VOGU-3710 file (C-alpha; in Angstrom, 3 decimals, decimal comma):
1> mgtrgsaevw> 20,461/10,159/-12,970  19,439/12,907/-15,375  17,775/11,585/-18,526  18,675/7,943/-17,981  16,028/5,268/-18,433  14,029/3,639/-15,672  16,153/0,476/-15,689  19,332/2,476/-15,191  17,730/4,523/-12,430  16,714/1,272/-10,703
11> rslpaagrla> 20,220/-0,193/-11,003  21,730/2,930/-9,466  19,470/2,870/-6,400  21,016/1,699/-3,118  19,321/-1,073/-1,145  17,351/1,422/0,955  16,045/3,087/-2,184  14,930/-0,223/-3,652  13,175/-1,136/-0,415  11,421/2,233/-0,455
21> lggvtlchta> 10,386/1,850/-4,081  9,116/-1,665/-3,467  7,205/-0,526/-0,403  5,484/2,384/-2,113  4,598/0,228/-5,119  3,259/-2,680/-3,097  1,195/-0,537/-0,719  -0,385/1,324/-3,622  -1,008/-1,832/-5,665  -2,628/-3,570/-2,694
31> mvglmsmtpv> -4,730/-0,527/-1,885  -6,086/-0,097/-5,408  -6,778/-3,804/-5,849  -8,689/-4,287/-2,611  -10,430/-0,915/-2,603  -11,626/-1,092/-6,204  -13,381/-4,433/-5,722  -15,019/-3,635/-2,378  -18,005/-1,788/-3,915  -18,540/-4,754/-6,251
41> hmdhggsslr> -18,431/-7,153/-3,301  -20,874/-4,980/-1,344  -23,215/-4,719/-4,318  -23,345/-8,508/-4,467  -24,573/-8,438/-0,865  -27,295/-5,922/-1,595  -25,702/-2,882/0,068  -27,223/0,433/-0,911  -25,242/3,047/-2,793  -25,298/5,202/0,343
51> vvglvislhv> -23,674/2,483/2,456  -21,068/1,792/-0,224  -20,338/5,513/-0,394  -19,877/5,734/3,366  -17,429/2,829/3,381  -15,369/4,296/0,542  -15,486/7,767/2,120  -14,122/6,353/5,365  -11,374/4,634/3,393  -10,394/7,820/1,546
61> asmyvasplf> -10,394/9,815/4,788  -8,114/7,248/6,429  -5,688/7,560/3,522  -4,933/11,179/4,384  -6,057/12,114/7,886  -3,119/10,418/9,629  -0,397/11,459/7,168  1,074/14,120/9,511  1,126/11,585/12,339  2,928/8,998/10,213
71> gwvadrwgrv> 5,441/11,646/9,147  6,068/12,583/12,763  6,507/8,933/13,768  8,828/8,314/10,801  11,013/11,210/11,953  11,316/9,714/15,434  11,298/5,950/14,881  12,808/5,862/11,412  11,500/5,319/7,898  11,810/1,534/7,747
81> pvlaigtalv> 9,867/0,840/10,978  6,997/3,010/9,737  7,115/1,249/6,369  6,820/-1,995/8,344  3,815/-0,574/10,214  2,188/0,385/6,938  2,776/-3,056/5,468  1,439/-4,745/8,607  -1,692/-2,601/8,367  -2,141/-3,661/4,734
91> vaaagvagma> -1,858/-7,325/5,761  -4,365/-6,763/8,575  -6,706/-4,924/6,216  -6,596/-7,785/3,728  -7,548/-10,211/6,478  -10,331/-8,100/7,971  -11,893/-7,069/4,656  -11,269/-10,370/2,906  -13,095/-12,313/5,612  -16,103/-9,964/5,548
101> pshgapqlaa> -19,343/-11,199/3,991  -20,725/-9,128/1,154  -23,394/-7,726/3,499  -20,871/-6,992/6,279  -20,521/-3,238/5,834  -19,073/-2,534/9,323  -16,331/-5,133/8,881  -15,588/-3,933/5,363  -15,440/-0,350/6,628  -12,950/-1,381/9,309
111> glallgfgws> -10,863/-3,277/6,767  -10,786/-0,392/4,328  -9,924/2,070/7,086  -6,946/-0,125/7,983  -6,060/-0,253/4,299  -6,117/3,540/4,068  -3,900/3,920/7,128  -1,507/1,279/5,770  -1,294/3,016/2,414  -0,628/6,341/4,145
121> aglvagsall> 2,139/4,986/6,375  3,740/3,122/3,484  3,641/6,084/1,139  4,912/8,625/3,683  7,743/6,438/4,978  8,628/4,989/1,581  8,782/8,380/-0,122  10,956/9,820/2,646  13,273/6,804/2,573  13,617/6,999/-1,200
131> tesvavadrp> 14,421/10,713/-1,105  17,063/10,244/1,582  18,711/7,285/-0,134  19,825/9,157/-3,266  21,873/12,266/-3,965  20,013/15,554/-4,324  20,686/15,687/-8,070  19,231/12,195/-8,511  16,010/12,770/-6,581  13,802/13,919/-9,489
141> aaqglsdlcm> 14,643/10,800/-11,514  14,168/8,532/-8,501  10,820/10,132/-7,686  9,766/9,829/-11,310  10,543/6,112/-11,231  8,605/5,816/-7,980  5,564/7,505/-9,502  5,808/5,264/-12,568  6,041/2,065/-10,523  3,287/3,145/-8,147
151> nvggavggvv> 0,818/3,983/-10,899  1,619/0,974/-13,072  1,263/-1,159/-9,957  -2,101/0,416/-9,220  -3,323/-0,262/-12,751  -2,136/-3,871/-12,631  -3,604/-4,292/-9,155  -7,014/-3,146/-10,328  -7,011/-5,480/-13,329  -5,758/-8,491/-11,375
161> agvvitawsy> -8,277/-7,825/-8,607  -11,093/-7,888/-11,141  -9,889/-11,203/-12,535  -9,520/-12,729/-9,065  -12,955/-11,693/-7,828  -14,551/-12,892/-11,082  -12,773/-16,233/-11,178  -12,768/-16,920/-7,435  -14,007/-14,526/-4,754  -13,390/-11,364/-2,764
171> aalgllvgfa> -12,013/-13,561/0,016  -9,444/-14,945/-2,431  -8,465/-11,374/-3,283  -7,948/-10,592/0,395  -5,808/-13,697/0,745  -3,731/-12,748/-2,299  -3,172/-9,186/-1,072  -2,202/-10,360/2,405  0,280/-12,946/1,202  1,732/-10,558/-1,395
181> alpllvicly> 2,521/-8,030/1,350  4,095/-10,505/3,784  7,565/-10,661/2,132  7,874/-6,867/2,309  6,892/-6,954/5,980  9,568/-9,562/6,714  12,217/-7,541/4,851  11,256/-4,356/6,718  11,391/-6,089/10,098  14,753/-7,671/9,260
191> tsaqrag> 16,171/-4,355/8,039  14,914/-2,567/11,156  16,518/-5,192/13,387  19,810/-4,935/11,486  19,867/-1,158/11,801  18,983/-1,295/15,488  21,732/-3,835/16,119
//
């Protein structure tokens, strides 16, 4: 891939690489969007800064504490099944957090913990799948494209989340995140079934 542009790198990726790139991007976009608006939602419900900090701290811890476990599971079950698990956790997180009232700190904490675990599983499995799907010489360019897509997605997710919560509600944001992740979940489950068969 060398010095080729992002579009050319994308076109050269096999199907598994595109699935991996889509998974990493979606999990990160969903995580940033939902996480960034949770403190705003909690503030509307009168939560103290300490409570908001605890919820976000739990979320950040869940993003990283299980990474070795997800890597181990991905080695044994395969990358795509773990990407499916991560996506399912993101969908579940969107439902749990999105349905929480602004004063419902325990429910929001549970939702954001699920979101952190989903992000972790998606990033670990997606990154491994992307690396394995391209030749060694092409890996730096593929990883660079992945980082670009992930961070642009995160920026867009944060902006869109702000618009959604301003125009509608935090619940609408949860609904949007959940439905946005469903197609990836279906593709992962279908791909896993095809590979198993």
